[in-house]
TILOGU-134353 format. One record per residue (C-alpha): residue number from 1; x, y, z. Coordinates in nm, 4 decimals, always signed. Example, Ala and Ser with C-alpha at 12.3 -4.5 7.8 and 13.67 -1.06 7.14 Angstrom:
BEGIN
node num: 1 | xx: +1.2300 | yy: -0.4500 | zz: +0.7800
node num: 2 | xx: +1.3670 | yy: -0.1060 | zz: +0.7140
//
This chain:
BEGIN
node num: 1 | xx: +4.4445 | yy: +7.7639 | zz: +12.6235
node num: 2 | xx: +4.7843 | yy: +7.8022 | zz: +12.7887
node num: 3 | xx: +5.1039 | yy: +7.5889 | zz: +12.8007
node num: 4 | xx: +5.3620 | yy: +7.5447 | zz: +13.0494
node num: 5 | xx: +5.7199 | yy: +7.5995 | zz: +12.9214
node num: 6 | xx: +6.0427 | yy: +7.5318 | zz: +13.1083
node num: 7 | xx: +6.3911 | yy: +7.6336 | zz: +13.0062
node num: 8 | xx: +6.6684 | yy: +7.3720 | zz: +13.0357
node num: 9 | xx: +7.0350 | yy: +7.3274 | zz: +12.9691
node num: 10 | xx: +7.2357 | yy: +7.0347 | zz: +12.8827
node num: 11 | xx: +7.5811 | yy: +7.1708 | zz: +12.9867
node num: 12 | xx: +7.6834 | yy: +7.4231 | zz: +13.2108
node num: 13 | xx: +7.6468 | yy: +7.7725 | zz: +13.0567
node num: 14 | xx: +7.5025 | yy: +7.6047 | zz: +12.7635
node num: 15 | xx: +7.2310 | yy: +7.7225 | zz: +12.5270
node num: 16 | xx: +6.8875 | yy: +7.7362 | zz: +12.6864
node num: 17 | xx: +6.5970 | yy: +7.5194 | zz: +12.5218
node num: 18 | xx: +6.2367 | yy: +7.5435 | zz: +12.5601
node num: 19 | xx: +6.0466 | yy: +7.2391 | zz: +12.6686
node num: 20 | xx: +5.6793 | yy: +7.1584 | zz: +12.7383
node num: 21 | xx: +5.6606 | yy: +7.0862 | zz: +13.1068
node num: 22 | xx: +5.3039 | yy: +6.9470 | zz: +13.0938
node num: 23 | xx: +5.1691 | yy: +6.8839 | zz: +13.4358
node num: 24 | xx: +5.5220 | yy: +6.8167 | zz: +13.5987
node num: 25 | xx: +5.6014 | yy: +7.0208 | zz: +13.9012
node num: 26 | xx: +5.9458 | yy: +7.1183 | zz: +13.8525
node num: 27 | xx: +6.1778 | yy: +7.3774 | zz: +14.0154
node num: 28 | xx: +6.5381 | yy: +7.5302 | zz: +13.9392
node num: 29 | xx: +6.8188 | yy: +7.2678 | zz: +13.9490
node num: 30 | xx: +6.6015 | yy: +6.9652 | zz: +13.8985
node num: 31 | xx: +6.7307 | yy: +6.6778 | zz: +13.6696
node num: 32 | xx: +6.4823 | yy: +6.5800 | zz: +13.3903
node num: 33 | xx: +6.4809 | yy: +6.3322 | zz: +13.0995
node num: 34 | xx: +6.3968 | yy: +6.4933 | zz: +12.7889
node num: 35 | xx: +6.3325 | yy: +6.3768 | zz: +12.4073
node num: 36 | xx: +6.5507 | yy: +6.5413 | zz: +12.1471
node num: 37 | xx: +6.6385 | yy: +6.4767 | zz: +11.7915
node num: 38 | xx: +6.9458 | yy: +6.2983 | zz: +11.8971
node num: 39 | xx: +6.7569 | yy: +6.0785 | zz: +12.1489
node num: 40 | xx: +6.6947 | yy: +6.0851 | zz: +12.5152
node num: 41 | xx: +6.9275 | yy: +6.3173 | zz: +12.7080
node num: 42 | xx: +6.9388 | yy: +6.4432 | zz: +13.0680
node num: 43 | xx: +6.9008 | yy: +6.8098 | zz: +13.1202
node num: 44 | xx: +6.8845 | yy: +7.0617 | zz: +13.4145
node num: 45 | xx: +6.5964 | yy: +7.2851 | zz: +13.4546
node num: 46 | xx: +6.7214 | yy: +7.6558 | zz: +13.4679
node num: 47 | xx: +6.3897 | yy: +7.8365 | zz: +13.4620
node num: 48 | xx: +6.0806 | yy: +7.6786 | zz: +13.6338
node num: 49 | xx: +5.7726 | yy: +7.6184 | zz: +13.4178
node num: 50 | xx: +5.5746 | yy: +7.9441 | zz: +13.3238
node num: 51 | xx: +5.2370 | yy: +7.9605 | zz: +13.1447
node num: 52 | xx: +5.2150 | yy: +8.1012 | zz: +12.8157
node num: 53 | xx: +4.9383 | yy: +8.1285 | zz: +12.5605
node num: 54 | xx: +4.9564 | yy: +7.8204 | zz: +12.3338
node num: 55 | xx: +4.9759 | yy: +8.0490 | zz: +12.0248
node num: 56 | xx: +5.3158 | yy: +8.1660 | zz: +12.1312
node num: 57 | xx: +5.4513 | yy: +7.8217 | zz: +12.1612
node num: 58 | xx: +5.6990 | yy: +7.7113 | zz: +11.8959
node num: 59 | xx: +5.5897 | yy: +7.4396 | zz: +11.6477
node num: 60 | xx: +5.7273 | yy: +7.0813 | zz: +11.7218
node num: 61 | xx: +5.8273 | yy: +7.1797 | zz: +12.0701
node num: 62 | xx: +5.9418 | yy: +6.8577 | zz: +12.2613
node num: 63 | xx: +5.8039 | yy: +6.7848 | zz: +12.5981
node num: 64 | xx: +5.9778 | yy: +6.6896 | zz: +12.9190
node num: 65 | xx: +5.9206 | yy: +6.3040 | zz: +12.9821
node num: 66 | xx: +5.9853 | yy: +6.2876 | zz: +13.3618
node num: 67 | xx: +6.2236 | yy: +6.3725 | zz: +13.6438
node num: 68 | xx: +6.5450 | yy: +6.1886 | zz: +13.6421
node num: 69 | xx: +6.5360 | yy: +5.8844 | zz: +13.8556
node num: 70 | xx: +6.8441 | yy: +5.7759 | zz: +14.0741
node num: 71 | xx: +6.9130 | yy: +5.4944 | zz: +13.8050
node num: 72 | xx: +6.9266 | yy: +5.7656 | zz: +13.5440
node num: 73 | xx: +7.2000 | yy: +5.9509 | zz: +13.7498
node num: 74 | xx: +7.3970 | yy: +5.6267 | zz: +13.7826
node num: 75 | xx: +7.3623 | yy: +5.5686 | zz: +13.4072
node num: 76 | xx: +7.5160 | yy: +5.9394 | zz: +13.3640
node num: 77 | xx: +7.8051 | yy: +5.8361 | zz: +13.5818
node num: 78 | xx: +7.8900 | yy: +5.5220 | zz: +13.4025
node num: 79 | xx: +7.8735 | yy: +5.7332 | zz: +13.0766
node num: 80 | xx: +8.1277 | yy: +5.9721 | zz: +13.2123
node num: 81 | xx: +8.3570 | yy: +5.6713 | zz: +13.2812
node num: 82 | xx: +8.3040 | yy: +5.5612 | zz: +12.9265
node num: 83 | xx: +8.3959 | yy: +5.9154 | zz: +12.7867
node num: 84 | xx: +8.7223 | yy: +5.9096 | zz: +12.9824
node num: 85 | xx: +8.8159 | yy: +5.5645 | zz: +12.8397
node num: 86 | xx: +8.7276 | yy: +5.6736 | zz: +12.4878
node num: 87 | xx: +8.9267 | yy: +5.9932 | zz: +12.5130
node num: 88 | xx: +9.2526 | yy: +5.8088 | zz: +12.6258
node num: 89 | xx: +9.1804 | yy: +5.5449 | zz: +12.3482
node num: 90 | xx: +9.1408 | yy: +5.8120 | zz: +12.0684
node num: 91 | xx: +9.4215 | yy: +6.0180 | zz: +12.1975
node num: 92 | xx: +9.6772 | yy: +5.7167 | zz: +12.1586
node num: 93 | xx: +9.5344 | yy: +5.6387 | zz: +11.8030
node num: 94 | xx: +9.5872 | yy: +6.0170 | zz: +11.7026
node num: 95 | xx: +9.9522 | yy: +5.9942 | zz: +11.8244
node num: 96 | xx: +10.0171 | yy: +5.6660 | zz: +11.6702
node num: 97 | xx: +9.8817 | yy: +5.7827 | zz: +11.3202
node num: 98 | xx: +10.0368 | yy: +6.1386 | zz: +11.3502
node num: 99 | xx: +9.7059 | yy: +6.3127 | zz: +11.2636
node num: 100 | xx: +9.7127 | yy: +6.6864 | zz: +11.2636
node num: 101 | xx: +9.3839 | yy: +6.7264 | zz: +11.4934
node num: 102 | xx: +9.3421 | yy: +6.8191 | zz: +11.8584
node num: 103 | xx: +9.0981 | yy: +6.5962 | zz: +12.0667
node num: 104 | xx: +8.8946 | yy: +6.8275 | zz: +12.3019
node num: 105 | xx: +8.6121 | yy: +6.6174 | zz: +12.4657
node num: 106 | xx: +8.4159 | yy: +6.2909 | zz: +12.4224
node num: 107 | xx: +8.0366 | yy: +6.2951 | zz: +12.4879
node num: 108 | xx: +7.8106 | yy: +5.9814 | zz: +12.5299
node num: 109 | xx: +7.4375 | yy: +6.0117 | zz: +12.4671
node num: 110 | xx: +7.2073 | yy: +5.9126 | zz: +12.7546
node num: 111 | xx: +7.1261 | yy: +5.5696 | zz: +12.6179
node num: 112 | xx: +7.4817 | yy: +5.5126 | zz: +12.4858
node num: 113 | xx: +7.3736 | yy: +5.4831 | zz: +12.1220
node num: 114 | xx: +7.6282 | yy: +5.7215 | zz: +11.9979
node num: 115 | xx: +7.9769 | yy: +5.8755 | zz: +12.1106
node num: 116 | xx: +8.0518 | yy: +6.2228 | zz: +11.9815
node num: 117 | xx: +8.4281 | yy: +6.3241 | zz: +11.9550
node num: 118 | xx: +8.4843 | yy: +6.7091 | zz: +11.9613
node num: 119 | xx: +8.8153 | yy: +6.8259 | zz: +11.7948
node num: 120 | xx: +8.9963 | yy: +7.1151 | zz: +11.6530
node num: 121 | xx: +9.2144 | yy: +7.1379 | zz: +11.3342
node num: 122 | xx: +9.3346 | yy: +7.3902 | zz: +11.1058
node num: 123 | xx: +9.1972 | yy: +7.2264 | zz: +10.7979
node num: 124 | xx: +9.0120 | yy: +6.9167 | zz: +10.6619
node num: 125 | xx: +9.1126 | yy: +6.5948 | zz: +10.8203
node num: 126 | xx: +9.0771 | yy: +6.2389 | zz: +10.6828
node num: 127 | xx: +8.9671 | yy: +6.0376 | zz: +10.9836
node num: 128 | xx: +8.7903 | yy: +5.7521 | zz: +10.8196
node num: 129 | xx: +9.0265 | yy: +5.4872 | zz: +10.9561
node num: 130 | xx: +9.0164 | yy: +5.6382 | zz: +11.2963
node num: 131 | xx: +8.6364 | yy: +5.5942 | zz: +11.3009
node num: 132 | xx: +8.6673 | yy: +5.2287 | zz: +11.2168
node num: 133 | xx: +8.8994 | yy: +5.1787 | zz: +11.5119
node num: 134 | xx: +8.6733 | yy: +5.3657 | zz: +11.7497
node num: 135 | xx: +8.3531 | yy: +5.1804 | zz: +11.6212
node num: 136 | xx: +8.5241 | yy: +4.8329 | zz: +11.6395
node num: 137 | xx: +8.6446 | yy: +4.9080 | zz: +11.9902
node num: 138 | xx: +8.3373 | yy: +5.0767 | zz: +12.1431
node num: 139 | xx: +8.0636 | yy: +4.9091 | zz: +11.9387
node num: 140 | xx: +7.8688 | yy: +5.2084 | zz: +11.9056
node num: 141 | xx: +7.7958 | yy: +5.4864 | zz: +11.6524
node num: 142 | xx: +8.0772 | yy: +5.7439 | zz: +11.6187
node num: 143 | xx: +8.0403 | yy: +6.1087 | zz: +11.5166
node num: 144 | xx: +8.3419 | yy: +6.3158 | zz: +11.4668
node num: 145 | xx: +8.2473 | yy: +6.7121 | zz: +11.5072
node num: 146 | xx: +8.4995 | yy: +6.9874 | zz: +11.4614
node num: 147 | xx: +8.4677 | yy: +7.3038 | zz: +11.6638
node num: 148 | xx: +8.6211 | yy: +7.6361 | zz: +11.7036
node num: 149 | xx: +8.8955 | yy: +7.7616 | zz: +11.9522
node num: 150 | xx: +8.6336 | yy: +7.9639 | zz: +12.1513
node num: 151 | xx: +8.4058 | yy: +7.6346 | zz: +12.1751
node num: 152 | xx: +8.7220 | yy: +7.4585 | zz: +12.2957
node num: 153 | xx: +8.7651 | yy: +7.6970 | zz: +12.5723
node num: 154 | xx: +8.4207 | yy: +7.6843 | zz: +12.6846
node num: 155 | xx: +8.4268 | yy: +7.2917 | zz: +12.6925
node num: 156 | xx: +8.7636 | yy: +7.2708 | zz: +12.8642
node num: 157 | xx: +8.7334 | yy: +7.5688 | zz: +13.1142
node num: 158 | xx: +9.0217 | yy: +7.7380 | zz: +13.3063
node num: 159 | xx: +9.1171 | yy: +8.0513 | zz: +13.4915
node num: 160 | xx: +9.1466 | yy: +8.3737 | zz: +13.3100
node num: 161 | xx: +9.4036 | yy: +8.6542 | zz: +13.3505
node num: 162 | xx: +9.1585 | yy: +8.8290 | zz: +13.6000
node num: 163 | xx: +9.1927 | yy: +8.5257 | zz: +13.8313
node num: 164 | xx: +8.8414 | yy: +8.4169 | zz: +13.7952
node num: 165 | xx: +8.6824 | yy: +8.1116 | zz: +13.6016
node num: 166 | xx: +8.6396 | yy: +8.1733 | zz: +13.2253
node num: 167 | xx: +8.3259 | yy: +8.3723 | zz: +13.1471
node num: 168 | xx: +8.2283 | yy: +8.1346 | zz: +12.8592
node num: 169 | xx: +8.2430 | yy: +7.8392 | zz: +13.0847
node num: 170 | xx: +8.0706 | yy: +7.9844 | zz: +13.3835
node num: 171 | xx: +7.7837 | yy: +8.2059 | zz: +13.2749
node num: 172 | xx: +7.8301 | yy: +8.3251 | zz: +12.9167
node num: 173 | xx: +7.5787 | yy: +8.1236 | zz: +12.6975
node num: 174 | xx: +7.6501 | yy: +8.2783 | zz: +12.3502
node num: 175 | xx: +7.9521 | yy: +8.4502 | zz: +12.2020
node num: 176 | xx: +7.9191 | yy: +8.8080 | zz: +12.1096
node num: 177 | xx: +8.1575 | yy: +8.9752 | zz: +11.8317
node num: 178 | xx: +8.4611 | yy: +9.1503 | zz: +11.9918
node num: 179 | xx: +8.6800 | yy: +9.4001 | zz: +11.8082
node num: 180 | xx: +8.9830 | yy: +9.5856 | zz: +11.8648
node num: 181 | xx: +8.7813 | yy: +9.9245 | zz: +11.8742
node num: 182 | xx: +8.6543 | yy: +9.8145 | zz: +12.2058
node num: 183 | xx: +9.0030 | yy: +9.8005 | zz: +12.3584
node num: 184 | xx: +9.1010 | yy: +10.1439 | zz: +12.2010
node num: 185 | xx: +8.7821 | yy: +10.3107 | zz: +12.3220
node num: 186 | xx: +8.8824 | yy: +10.2082 | zz: +12.6858
node num: 187 | xx: +9.2423 | yy: +10.3300 | zz: +12.6452
node num: 188 | xx: +9.3729 | yy: +9.9744 | zz: +12.6867
node num: 189 | xx: +9.7321 | yy: +9.8794 | zz: +12.5665
node num: 190 | xx: +9.6925 | yy: +9.7047 | zz: +12.2354
node num: 191 | xx: +9.9265 | yy: +9.4234 | zz: +12.3472
node num: 192 | xx: +9.7801 | yy: +9.0877 | zz: +12.2055
node num: 193 | xx: +9.9063 | yy: +8.9021 | zz: +12.5059
node num: 194 | xx: +9.7118 | yy: +9.1400 | zz: +12.7426
node num: 195 | xx: +9.3923 | yy: +9.1680 | zz: +12.5480
node num: 196 | xx: +9.3500 | yy: +8.7996 | zz: +12.4377
node num: 197 | xx: +9.2109 | yy: +8.5014 | zz: +12.6187
node num: 198 | xx: +9.3161 | yy: +8.1389 | zz: +12.6571
node num: 199 | xx: +9.1418 | yy: +8.0675 | zz: +12.3184
node num: 200 | xx: +9.3775 | yy: +8.3219 | zz: +12.1507
node num: 201 | xx: +9.0881 | yy: +8.5465 | zz: +12.0516
node num: 202 | xx: +9.0001 | yy: +8.8945 | zz: +12.2030
node num: 203 | xx: +8.8655 | yy: +8.8857 | zz: +12.5590
node num: 204 | xx: +8.4928 | yy: +8.8658 | zz: +12.5770
node num: 205 | xx: +8.4796 | yy: +9.1158 | zz: +12.8671
node num: 206 | xx: +8.6124 | yy: +9.3851 | zz: +12.6343
node num: 207 | xx: +8.2445 | yy: +9.4142 | zz: +12.5293
node num: 208 | xx: +8.0961 | yy: +9.4477 | zz: +12.8703
node num: 209 | xx: +8.1715 | yy: +9.8199 | zz: +12.9343
node num: 210 | xx: +8.1940 | yy: +9.9371 | zz: +12.5759
node num: 211 | xx: +7.8762 | yy: +10.1142 | zz: +12.5685
node num: 212 | xx: +7.9440 | yy: +10.2874 | zz: +12.8932
node num: 213 | xx: +8.2717 | yy: +10.4157 | zz: +12.7674
node num: 214 | xx: +8.1211 | yy: +10.5500 | zz: +12.4608
node num: 215 | xx: +7.8295 | yy: +10.7195 | zz: +12.6624
node num: 216 | xx: +8.1008 | yy: +10.8838 | zz: +12.8954
node num: 217 | xx: +8.3200 | yy: +11.0137 | zz: +12.6061
node num: 218 | xx: +8.0201 | yy: +11.1887 | zz: +12.4442
node num: 219 | xx: +7.9749 | yy: +11.3964 | zz: +12.7550
node num: 220 | xx: +8.3568 | yy: +11.5152 | zz: +12.7499
node num: 221 | xx: +8.5291 | yy: +11.7264 | zz: +12.4862
node num: 222 | xx: +8.7846 | yy: +11.5695 | zz: +12.2299
node num: 223 | xx: +9.1460 | yy: +11.5756 | zz: +12.2513
node num: 224 | xx: +9.2846 | yy: +11.8897 | zz: +12.0664
node num: 225 | xx: +8.9777 | yy: +12.1195 | zz: +12.1451
node num: 226 | xx: +8.9941 | yy: +12.4479 | zz: +12.3096
node num: 227 | xx: +8.7797 | yy: +12.4781 | zz: +12.6133
node num: 228 | xx: +8.7136 | yy: +12.7437 | zz: +12.8731
node num: 229 | xx: +8.5817 | yy: +12.7283 | zz: +13.2379
node num: 230 | xx: +8.5890 | yy: +13.0516 | zz: +13.4189
node num: 231 | xx: +8.9104 | yy: +13.2229 | zz: +13.3552
node num: 232 | xx: +9.1027 | yy: +12.9124 | zz: +13.2398
node num: 233 | xx: +9.1229 | yy: +12.8223 | zz: +12.8752
node num: 234 | xx: +9.3355 | yy: +12.5923 | zz: +12.6991
node num: 235 | xx: +9.3881 | yy: +12.2839 | zz: +12.4737
node num: 236 | xx: +9.2379 | yy: +11.9504 | zz: +12.5882
node num: 237 | xx: +9.5409 | yy: +11.7044 | zz: +12.6088
node num: 238 | xx: +9.3990 | yy: +11.4194 | zz: +12.8262
node num: 239 | xx: +9.0817 | yy: +11.2553 | zz: +12.9329
node num: 240 | xx: +8.9743 | yy: +11.0632 | zz: +13.2232
node num: 241 | xx: +8.6436 | yy: +10.9068 | zz: +13.1239
node num: 242 | xx: +8.5699 | yy: +10.7260 | zz: +13.4689
node num: 243 | xx: +8.6583 | yy: +11.0233 | zz: +13.6591
node num: 244 | xx: +8.4807 | yy: +11.2743 | zz: +13.4388
node num: 245 | xx: +8.7734 | yy: +11.5190 | zz: +13.4044
node num: 246 | xx: +8.9973 | yy: +11.6635 | zz: +13.1432
node num: 247 | xx: +9.3377 | yy: +11.7876 | zz: +13.1454
node num: 248 | xx: +9.4035 | yy: +12.1209 | zz: +12.9506
node num: 249 | xx: +9.7262 | yy: +12.2939 | zz: +12.8610
node num: 250 | xx: +9.7356 | yy: +12.6575 | zz: +12.9063
node num: 251 | xx: +9.9917 | yy: +12.9306 | zz: +12.8117
node num: 252 | xx: +10.0394 | yy: +13.0577 | zz: +13.1674
node num: 253 | xx: +9.9497 | yy: +12.7860 | zz: +13.4350
node num: 254 | xx: +10.0610 | yy: +12.4794 | zz: +13.2517
node num: 255 | xx: +9.8315 | yy: +12.1705 | zz: +13.2799
node num: 256 | xx: +9.5119 | yy: +12.2103 | zz: +13.4761
node num: 257 | xx: +9.2526 | yy: +11.9515 | zz: +13.5536
node num: 258 | xx: +8.8984 | yy: +12.0327 | zz: +13.5146
node num: 259 | xx: +8.5573 | yy: +11.8741 | zz: +13.5669
node num: 260 | xx: +8.3589 | yy: +11.7883 | zz: +13.2599
node num: 261 | xx: +8.0449 | yy: +11.9722 | zz: +13.4193
node num: 262 | xx: +8.2356 | yy: +12.2900 | zz: +13.4623
node num: 263 | xx: +8.2927 | yy: +12.3121 | zz: +13.0958
node num: 264 | xx: +7.9978 | yy: +12.4590 | zz: +12.9029
node num: 265 | xx: +7.9305 | yy: +12.3321 | zz: +12.5387
node num: 266 | xx: +7.9375 | yy: +12.6862 | zz: +12.3926
node num: 267 | xx: +8.3014 | yy: +12.7299 | zz: +12.5172
node num: 268 | xx: +8.4250 | yy: +12.4532 | zz: +12.3160
node num: 269 | xx: +8.6051 | yy: +12.5552 | zz: +11.9911
node num: 270 | xx: +8.8413 | yy: +12.3922 | zz: +11.7359
node num: 271 | xx: +9.2090 | yy: +12.3144 | zz: +11.7706
node num: 272 | xx: +9.4283 | yy: +12.6206 | zz: +11.8619
node num: 273 | xx: +9.5632 | yy: +12.8092 | zz: +11.5697
node num: 274 | xx: +9.9169 | yy: +12.9067 | zz: +11.5839
node num: 275 | xx: +9.9721 | yy: +13.3029 | zz: +11.5955
node num: 276 | xx: +10.1440 | yy: +13.4588 | zz: +11.2767
node num: 277 | xx: +10.4818 | yy: +13.6043 | zz: +11.3230
node num: 278 | xx: +10.5566 | yy: +13.9734 | zz: +11.2554
node num: 279 | xx: +10.5479 | yy: +14.0786 | zz: +10.8996
node num: 280 | xx: +10.4150 | yy: +13.7302 | zz: +10.7921
node num: 281 | xx: +10.1077 | yy: +13.6965 | zz: +10.5891
node num: 282 | xx: +9.8480 | yy: +13.4170 | zz: +10.5919
node num: 283 | xx: +9.8950 | yy: +13.1800 | zz: +10.3212
node num: 284 | xx: +9.6596 | yy: +13.2207 | zz: +10.0251
node num: 285 | xx: +9.4680 | yy: +12.9212 | zz: +9.9096
node num: 286 | xx: +9.6005 | yy: +12.7986 | zz: +9.5902
node num: 287 | xx: +9.3161 | yy: +12.7824 | zz: +9.3063
node num: 288 | xx: +9.1964 | yy: +12.4420 | zz: +9.2469
node num: 289 | xx: +9.3421 | yy: +12.2746 | zz: +8.9406
node num: 290 | xx: +9.1448 | yy: +12.0208 | zz: +8.7694
node num: 291 | xx: +9.3457 | yy: +11.7459 | zz: +8.6128
node num: 292 | xx: +9.2202 | yy: +11.5101 | zz: +8.3329
node num: 293 | xx: +9.3705 | yy: +11.1864 | zz: +8.2764
node num: 294 | xx: +9.4806 | yy: +11.1453 | zz: +7.9011
node num: 295 | xx: +9.3001 | yy: +10.8872 | zz: +7.7448
node num: 296 | xx: +9.4877 | yy: +10.5886 | zz: +7.6043
node num: 297 | xx: +9.6132 | yy: +10.6176 | zz: +7.2612
node num: 298 | xx: +9.3898 | yy: +10.5056 | zz: +6.9737
node num: 299 | xx: +9.0739 | yy: +10.4874 | zz: +7.2053
node num: 300 | xx: +8.9128 | yy: +10.7666 | zz: +7.0445
node num: 301 | xx: +8.8370 | yy: +10.9443 | zz: +7.3640
node num: 302 | xx: +8.9188 | yy: +11.3077 | zz: +7.4272
node num: 303 | xx: +8.8764 | yy: +11.4108 | zz: +7.0709
node num: 304 | xx: +8.6562 | yy: +11.7159 | zz: +6.9971
node num: 305 | xx: +8.3622 | yy: +11.6434 | zz: +6.8113
node num: 306 | xx: +8.2453 | yy: +11.9205 | zz: +6.5730
node num: 307 | xx: +7.8818 | yy: +12.0256 | zz: +6.5968
node num: 308 | xx: +7.6734 | yy: +11.8239 | zz: +6.3556
node num: 309 | xx: +7.5401 | yy: +12.1527 | zz: +6.2006
node num: 310 | xx: +7.8871 | yy: +12.2732 | zz: +6.1352
node num: 311 | xx: +7.9805 | yy: +11.9507 | zz: +5.9778
node num: 312 | xx: +7.6759 | yy: +11.9579 | zz: +5.7573
node num: 313 | xx: +7.7622 | yy: +12.2998 | zz: +5.6309
node num: 314 | xx: +8.1247 | yy: +12.1980 | zz: +5.5336
node num: 315 | xx: +7.9905 | yy: +11.9102 | zz: +5.3026
node num: 316 | xx: +8.0387 | yy: +11.9872 | zz: +4.9438
node num: 317 | xx: +7.7156 | yy: +12.0199 | zz: +4.7606
node num: 318 | xx: +7.6694 | yy: +11.7365 | zz: +4.5218
node num: 319 | xx: +7.6209 | yy: +11.7659 | zz: +4.1521
node num: 320 | xx: +7.2759 | yy: +11.7546 | zz: +4.0079
node num: 321 | xx: +7.2034 | yy: +11.4023 | zz: +3.8805
node num: 322 | xx: +7.4976 | yy: +11.2450 | zz: +4.0828
node num: 323 | xx: +7.3187 | yy: +11.0378 | zz: +4.3560
node num: 324 | xx: +7.6052 | yy: +10.8331 | zz: +4.4423
node num: 325 | xx: +7.4171 | yy: +10.5146 | zz: +4.3350
node num: 326 | xx: +7.1767 | yy: +10.5622 | zz: +4.6218
node num: 327 | xx: +6.8860 | yy: +10.6916 | zz: +4.4040
node num: 328 | xx: +6.6542 | yy: +10.4040 | zz: +4.3362
node num: 329 | xx: +6.4050 | yy: +10.5996 | zz: +4.1393
node num: 330 | xx: +6.5942 | yy: +10.5096 | zz: +3.8034
//
C-alpha cells in the first residue's frame, strides 16, 4: 500500500512538515487547512503530493483536511488585524511597566483560540501581570514565547549588507552553525561590523562557499613553502584561491606570479633556510635535560627505597628464645 505525502509550511521560509494528502489534488502554492497539535491552521503547499510506501510514513502523521475556502482566507485577514492590535496594546503595557523585554511578533491561531506573543530578553522575565492584562482585554488564551536573536531576524526580515533580502527570511529554513574559521579561510577582514548580520551574529552566508575555499586551498602550496616551476624558484608569499595562482619571492626577479598547475608537487619543499655566514658553525642541538619536580615536603615521595632483600640482610638476628611476644606456642 502507498500513501500520498505533501510538504507544507506555515510561514515563509519556515520549516517543512509532512502531511497525508489523501485523495486531494493539490499543487504548489495551494492554501490548505491542516490539523495540528495546537489546533487547526492554514498552511501553504510547498511540494505537491508524492506517493510513498506506507511503511516509510511517520507514525501519527496528521492529514490535510481540505483546501482553504475564501471564508478561511478572510478569517486569516481578520486575525492579522487582531495581531496588529494586540501588538500595539502589549507594547504600550511593556513601556508602562518598564519590563526588560522586546516584543517581536504576535500570532493568532486560525480559530482564534490562542494568541502567541514572541519576545526576546537577556534573562528571565516575570510577565504574570502582563498576561492577566492581555487575557482580560482579548478574552483568549495567552502564550508568551521567548526566542533568540536569529529567530527575531527571521520573523522581522530586512535587507542585508549585500543589498538583498535576508537569507533567513527568504529561503533559509534552518540555521547552520557559523564560525570565525570560515571568515579566515576566505581571507576576509575579521571586522565584527562587516562579518555580522542584523541579528548581531556571524553572517549565515559565510558557510555557503567555505567548503569550496577549503578544496581550492588543498590544490595550492602553503605560504612559506619553497616551490619551483621551470627555472623559477622561490618562497610562496601570497595565494589567490579563486584565480588559482601563487605569488613567490625570488632572489633575483623579485615577486613572480605562477599558476598552481605549473607547480609540481615534488618541487615543494619546506621554508627557506638562511645560509650560514663565513666561519659560522651550525648550532649544535643541546642535550635534552629531564627535570623532575621536587615532591612536597612530608609527602614521602621521592625517597629511595632500599630493596627488600637488602633490608632483610641488615636486620639483626634475634636471640634464641626471644620471640618478641609473638610466639603463641608457649
